[in-house]
C-alpha positions, 0 to 999 in steps of 0.5 A: 232240169229234165233228166231221163227217168225211164228204164236205164238198163234198156238204154245200156242194152240198146247202145251195146256198151256200159255207161257208168254215168247212167247206171251201175247195172250190166247187160250180162244176163241179156247181151242183146238189144231190147225188143221182141225181134232183137232176141230172135235176130241172129245177126245185127244189120250193118249200121250206116255212117249216120247210125254210128254217129248218132249212137256216139252222140246218144252215148255222150248224152246219156253218160252226162245226163243231158237233153238234146238242147243241153248238148247243143248248147255245150256244142255251140259254146265249144265251137266258139272256143279256140282249138279243137271243138271235140276236146273243148266239148269234153272239157266243158262237160267234165267241168260241170258241177254234177259231173265233178260231184259224181266223180268225187263220190265214185270210188 
């Protein structure tokens, strides 16, 4: 199973919110996005609707430690289930064994 092994705090800084499933570190020392131009920029450009949805999808991926394909498989399974697809998807993600173990260990 592939998982992200790169700099995790960089992802937290890029997304702009804390992801407990990814890392326990916080971006309080450097609250701006990573990159050379990000520190010099005083205001962030307006994010499009596509960008907002993409960022939310990436948060979900990094929080649950999924690849793009794994997330797609969970979505397809949730779509075929009766009821709201979003709630079904979260139910499936929360029922995964790695998530259950992580939640039981975490205080």
